[in-house]
Structure formats: C-alpha cells, structure tokens
C-alpha positions in Angstrom: -17.3 -16.8 -8.7 -18.1 -17.1 -4.9 -18.7 -20.9 -5.0 -15.0 -21.0 -6.6 -13.4 -18.7 -4.0 -14.9 -20.8 -1.0 -13.4 -23.6 -2.4 -10.2 -22.1 -3.0 -10.3 -20.3 0.8 -8.3 -22.3 3.4 -9.8 -20.5 6.3 -13.2 -22.2 7.2 -14.7 -19.2 8.7 -14.0 -16.8 5.4 -15.3 -20.1 3.4 -18.6 -20.4 5.2 -19.0 -16.7 4.4 -18.2 -16.8 0.8 -20.3 -20.1 0.6 -23.2 -17.9 2.1 -22.8 -15.2 -0.4 -23.1 -17.6 -3.3 -26.3 -18.9 -1.8 -27.8 -15.5 -1.3 -26.6 -15.0 -5.0 -28.6 -17.9 -6.3 -31.7 -16.7 -4.0 -31.6 -13.5 -6.0 -31.7 -15.3 -9.5 -34.4 -17.5 -8.3 -36.6 -14.8 -6.8 -35.8 -12.7 -10.2 -36.8 -15.8 -12.4 -40.0 -16.5 -10.7 -41.0 -12.7 -11.0 -40.0 -12.9 -15.0 -42.2 -16.0 -15.1 -44.9 -14.1 -13.6 -44.8 -11.6 -16.2 -44.8 -14.1 -18.6 -41.2 -13.7 -19.8 -39.3 -16.7 -20.7 -36.3 -17.8 -18.4 -33.3 -19.4 -19.9 -31.9 -22.6 -18.9 -29.2 -21.8 -15.9 -27.3 -24.6 -17.9 -26.6 -22.5 -20.5 -25.2 -19.7 -18.5 -21.7 -20.4 -16.9 -18.3 -18.7 -16.1 -16.1 -19.3 -19.0 -12.9 -21.5 -18.5 -10.7 -18.6 -18.5 -12.4 -16.7 -16.1 -12.6 -19.6 -13.7 -9.0 -20.2 -14.1 -8.9 -16.4 -13.4 -10.6 -16.9 -9.7 -8.6 -20.0 -9.1 -4.9 -18.3 -9.5 -5.1 -14.8 -9.5 -4.2 -13.2 -5.9 -7.3 -13.2 -3.8 -7.0 -9.4 -2.9 -7.4 -8.8 -7.2 -10.6 -11.0 -6.9 -12.2 -9.8 -4.0 -11.6 -6.0 -5.3 -13.4 -7.0 -8.5 -16.0 -8.7 -6.5 -16.5 -5.8 -4.7 -16.6 -3.3 -7.6 -19.3 -5.5 -9.2 -21.4 -5.4 -6.2 -21.1 -1.8 -5.9 -22.1 -1.8 -9.6 -25.2 -3.5 -9.4 -26.5 -1.3 -6.0 -25.9 1.8 -8.3 -26.8 0.3 -11.6 -29.6 -2.4 -12.6 -31.4 -2.6 -9.0 -31.7 1.2 -9.0 -33.3 1.8 -12.0 -37.2 2.0 -11.7 -39.5 -0.4 -14.3 -42.4 1.0 -13.9 -43.8 -1.9 -11.8 -44.5 -1.4 -8.3 -44.1 -5.5 -7.8 -40.8 -5.4 -9.6 -39.5 -2.3 -7.9 -40.0 -3.8 -4.7 -38.2 -7.0 -5.4 -35.3 -5.0 -6.9 -35.3 -2.8 -3.8 -34.9 -5.9 -1.5 -32.3 -7.7 -3.9 -30.4 -3.9 -3.7 -30.2 -3.9 0.1 -29.0 -7.5 0.1 -26.5 -6.3 -2.5 -25.1 -3.3 -0.3 -24.6 -5.8 2.3 -22.8 -7.9 0.0 -20.5 -5.4 -0.9 -19.9 -4.3 2.8 -19.0 -8.1 3.8 -16.2 -8.5 0.8 -14.8 -4.9 1.3 -14.6 -6.5 5.0 -12.8 -9.7 3.9 -10.9 -7.9 1.8 -9.2 -5.6 4.4 -9.0 -8.9 6.5 -12.0 -8.0 9.0 -14.5 -10.8 10.0 -17.9 -9.6 8.6 -19.5 -11.3 11.5 -17.5 -9.7 14.5 -19.9 -7.4 16.5 -17.0 -6.0 18.6 -15.4 -2.9 16.5 -11.8 -3.2 18.3 -11.7 -6.9 17.8 -12.8 -6.3 13.8 -10.1 -3.7 13.7 -7.3 -5.6 15.1 -8.3 -8.5 13.0 -7.8 -6.6 10.3 -4.4 -5.3 10.7 -3.2 -9.0 11.9 -4.7 -10.6 8.6 -5.0 -8.0 5.5 -1.1 -8.8 4.4 -2.2 -12.3 3.9 -5.0 -11.5 1.5 -3.0 -9.8 -1.9 0.0 -12.1 -0.9 -2.1 -15.5 -1.1 -2.2 -16.8 -4.8 -0.1 -17.1 -7.7 3.6 -16.4 -5.7 6.2 -17.7 -8.0 3.8 -18.4 -11.5 2.9 -14.8 -11.6 6.5 -13.9 -11.2 7.6 -16.4 -14.0 5.2 -14.9 -16.3 6.3 -11.5 -15.9 9.9 -12.9 -16.3 9.0 -14.3 -19.6 7.7 -11.1 -20.8 10.8 -9.2 -20.1 13.2 -11.8 -21.7 10.9 -12.2 -24.8 10.5 -8.3 -25.2 14.4 -7.6 -24.3 15.6 -10.2 -27.2 13.2 -9.6 -29.6 14.7 -5.6 -29.5 18.2 -7.3 -29.9 17.1 -9.6 -32.6 15.1 -7.2 -34.6 18.1 -4.4 -34.3 20.9 -6.9 -35.4 18.5 -8.3 -37.9 18.1 -4.9 -39.3 21.8 -4.2 -39.2 23.2 -7.6 -41.0 20.1 -8.8 -43.0 19.5 -11.7 -40.8 22.9 -13.0 -40.9 24.6 -15.6 -38.3 25.6 -12.7 -36.1 21.5 -12.4 -34.8 21.9 -16.0 -33.3 25.0 -15.0 -31.3 23.8 -11.9 -29.9 20.3 -13.6 -29.6 22.0 -16.2 -27.4 24.4 -14.0 -25.7 21.1 -11.7 -24.8 19.1 -14.5 -23.6 21.8 -16.0 -21.4 22.5 -12.2 -20.0 18.8 -11.6 -19.6 18.1 -14.9 -17.4 21.3 -14.4 -15.4 20.3 -10.8 -14.7 16.8 -11.6 -13.7 17.7 -14.6 -11.5 20.5 -12.6 -9.3 17.9 -9.4 -8.9 15.3 -11.5 -8.1 17.5 -13.5 -5.8 18.9 -10.4 -4.4 15.9 -8.7 -3.9 14.2 -11.0 -1.8 17.5 -11.4 0.4 17.6 -7.7 0.7 13.9 -7.8 1.3 14.1 -10.4 4.2 17.0 -8.4 5.8 15.4 -5.1 5.9 12.2 -6.8 7.3 14.2 -8.7 10.1 16.4 -5.5 11.0 13.0 -3.2 11.4 11.4 -6.0 13.2 14.2 -6.3 15.7 14.2 -2.5 15.9 11.1 -2.2 16.9 11.1 -5.0 19.3 13.8 -3.0 21.0 11.6 -0.2 21.3 9.0 -1.9 22.9 11.4 -3.2 25.4 13.0 -0.1 26.2 10.2 2.6 25.5 6.9 0.5 26.5 4.9 3.7 27.4 5.7 5.5 24.2 4.9 2.6 22.1 1.7 2.0 23.9 0.7 5.7 23.6 1.9 5.6 19.6 -0.5 2.2 19.5 -3.3 4.0 20.8 -2.8 7.2 18.4 -3.0 4.5 15.3 -6.4 3.3 16.5 -8.0 6.9 17.4 -6.7 7.9 13.7 -8.6 4.8 12.4 -11.8 6.1 14.4 -11.7 4.9 17.7 -12.3 7.3 20.7 -9.2 7.8 23.1 -10.8 5.9 26.1 -11.3 2.6 23.7 -8.1 3.1 21.9 -6.1 3.5 25.3 -7.9 0.6 26.6 -7.0 -1.8 23.7 -3.3 -0.6 23.3 -3.2 -1.5 27.4 -4.5 -5.1 26.7 -2.0 -5.6 23.8 0.9 -4.0 25.9 0.3 -7.1 28.2 1.6 -9.3 25.0 4.3 -8.0 24.1 4.5 -10.4 20.6 1.0 -9.3 19.8 1.8 -5.7 20.2 5.0 -6.0 18.0 2.8 -7.8 15.1 0.4 -4.8 15.2 3.1 -2.0 15.5 4.7 -3.7 12.6 1.8 -3.8 10.6 1.0 -0.1 11.1 4.7 1.1 10.8 6.3 -1.3 8.3 3.3 -2.4 6.3 3.5 -6.0 7.8 5.8 -8.6 9.2 6.6 -10.6 6.5 9.9 -10.6 5.3 9.6 -11.7 1.3 9.6 -15.1 -0.2 12.4 -17.9 -0.7 15.2 -16.2 -2.6 16.3 -19.4 -4.5 12.4 -20.0 -5.7 12.4 -16.3 -6.9 15.8 -16.6 -8.7 14.8 -20.2 -10.2 11.4 -18.9 -11.3 12.7 -15.4 -12.6 15.8 -17.0 -14.2 14.1 -19.9 -16.2 11.3 -18.0 -17.2 13.2 -15.2 -18.8 15.4 -17.6 -20.3 12.8 -19.4 -22.1 10.9 -16.2 -23.1 14.3 -15.0 -24.4 15.0 -17.9 -26.4 11.6 -17.3 -28.5 12.9 -14.9 -31.0 16.2 -16.6 -31.2 14.7 -20.1 -32.4 14.2 -19.6 -36.0 18.0 -18.3 -36.3 19.2 -21.6 -35.7 17.8 -23.1 -39.1 17.3 -20.1 -40.9 19.0 -16.9 -42.4 18.4 -13.7 -44.3 14.7 -12.0 -44.7 13.0 -15.3 -44.2 14.5 -15.8 -40.6 13.5 -12.0 -40.0 9.8 -12.7 -40.9 9.6 -15.8 -39.2 11.1 -14.6 -36.1 8.8 -11.8 -36.1 6.0 -13.8 -36.3 6.5 -16.4 -33.7 8.0 -13.6 -31.4 4.7 -11.6 -31.9 2.4 -14.7 -31.5 4.2 -15.4 -27.9 3.8 -11.7 -27.2 0.3 -12.2 -27.2 0.2 -15.3 -25.4 2.1 -13.9 -22.3 0.2 -10.8 -22.4 -2.9 -13.1 -22.0 -1.3 -15.3 -19.2 -0.8 -11.8 -17.3 -4.7 -11.5 -17.2 -5.0 -14.4 -15.0 -3.5 -12.2 -12.5 -4.9 -8.9 -13.2 -8.3 -10.1 -14.1 -8.3 -8.1 -17.6 -9.6 -9.6 -20.5 -7.4 -11.8 -22.2 -7.8 -10.9 -25.8 -7.0 -6.9 -24.5 -4.3 -8.1 -22.5 -2.5 -10.0 -25.2 -3.4 -7.4 -27.9 -1.4 -4.7 -25.6 1.5 -6.9 -25.4 1.5 -7.4 -29.2 1.2 -3.8 -30.0 4.1 -3.0 -27.6 6.4 -5.8 -29.3 5.2 -4.3 -32.6 6.5 -1.2 -31.9 9.7 -2.6 -30.2 10.6 -4.6 -33.4 10.0 -1.9 -35.8 11.9 0.6 -33.7 14.9 -1.9 -33.3 14.7 -3.1 -36.8 15.0 0.7 -38.1 17.2 1.5 -35.7 19.4 -1.5 -37.2 19.0 -0.2 -40.7 20.6 2.7 -40.1 23.9 1.4 -38.4 23.7 -1.7 -41.7 27.0 -3.7 -41.6 28.2 -4.6 -45.1 
C-alpha cells in the first residue's frame, strides 16, 4: 500500500518517504520470514499474497487523507497488537520488539504526513508552519468530482426508487409510473445540478470575502494580527518567545502571514471547486441513477414491471453502495449490503404508502 501511495503522490519528498516506508515494511517481512525458517516453519510464496484489485483501486482513488488515516490506524494496531504479545521465545520476542519500535516510528511519520508535516524536519517551528500551509491539500487530493458523481447517483436512485414504488403501489404499475418516474428523475437531476453549482459559487464567494477581510485586518492592524498569530502558536505548544519570533518573521511577508491566519481562522484559503464541473457531475450522475428504477416501465406494466423495477433498483443500490467504499475504504460488500437494505426499506415503505391511497 505504501508503494501504491508513493506512485500516486506528486510531491517528490513525500513520495520518497512513502517509498522508504514500503522498503522498511519489506525488511520486516524478510526478518520475520528468516526467523520462521529458523524455527522450521514453512513460509508462503510472496507471490501468493497480494492486495485485492478492489483494495488497489481504493488506494488509488480514495482521498489521500482517508488512506493515510487508515494506514496510521493499521500501524497503531500492529504496535499494540501482534508485535506486543510475548511468544515465549527470547529471540523471537527480541525481533518483535525491534519491529514494534520501527512501527511506532512509522505511525508517527504517517501521522505527520496526514497532518501535512515534513517528518524529516528537525525544526519544530518550520514543521508546524509546513503543517499549517499544506494540511488542507491532503484531504482535498484524490477523488474530486468522481466521488460527487457517485453520491449524486446514490441520491437520484434512492429518491426516484421511492417515487416509482409509491406510484406503483397506488396505480398497480400503470403508465402513470413512467410519467411520475421521468418527472422525478428530471427534477432530481436539475435540483442536484443547481444545488451543486450554487454551493460551489457560494463557497468561493464566502472564501474570497473572508480572505479580503483578513487582508484588510493585516494592513490596518498589523500588531494585533501578529499577536493573534503568536497566540495560535502558543496554543499549539510553542513557548511565547518562539511563537513571538515566528510571528515576527511571518509579519515580514504579509502574503505568508495571510495564508497562515486564513488556515487558523477560516480553515483554509481554498475557495471550493469548479461550479460548472460540480453541476455537471451532480446533475448527470443524479439523472442516470434516477432513470434506473424507471427503465422497466418503458416496456412493462403491472406487477411484472414493479417486480423487475424493484430487482434492477436493488442491484443498482448494491453497486452504488459498493462504489462508495472506494472513498470510505469500507469493505465493498458491507457498503453495498447497507445501501441495499436502505433501498428495501424505502421501497417497502413507499409501496405500502401507495397502497393506502390506491387509485382505481
């Protein structure tokens, strides 16, 4: 997994760190294999143990912050789990203690990378500054519009499946289902597209306004802003003298100071994504997802259409749920099953509701 992350990482420094972690983990494997062989235990062929295709895809497309958080948790689990348990064999216990020490260092390095630090930095002020400047890029790297499209398909599918189920219950699967389904699909797609566009525009406008306001405060009240920055660093653990010195250095570069204050006070300097791209991704994916429950009614009517639509929709629910696991790193079958159960509940409730208001 570290090797795949190293291939994906654009920053050469972080890529080197990830490659070094991958090499270190390979070293652990070789040492454990050598010890097992000394104890007469047969070691499996390394080529028979590999990441699944789904896991590889998750590592390549999931947000980097999510993947790094998972790796940090895995390192911590190894430190507090198998490497900590005594085996009763002094040589083996000594080996596991050495590896446990290495894994603790790995966990710290991954945590630093996830926060945006340079793990190799020896200067605490510089390390903290780098974290503040770059931490926002970690969780934004990765899926972008792809994850938005998957969640759009999820919303469209769930909403229109509910409409189709309800109208089917009320009309017995008549042609009204097709009309209602198509209207719901169009409405859902347009609603999601306009909502995504306005959300991105609003985020950009708010970010720009906040940044302009912060810039004015730096220009009009430089001493107060410098003191504010020093207090931020003191709260993070720096002494007053170090925090004051760092704030004084940053004050000499107003743009750098603006970046830091924007991260601390506003949560970052980013202004959101591309509104048009977000609108297209949300609208098209929502429309496609919403059409799935409607498709059988182009050719079928009555109970047969209802059953086919339900089957097709639940399969789609599972597929969309499994796709979401690419960005959450959950197991695909659990995410798919969860989404399918949700679809069954929505379909059953809305169908029963339709039966209560059955149209003759």
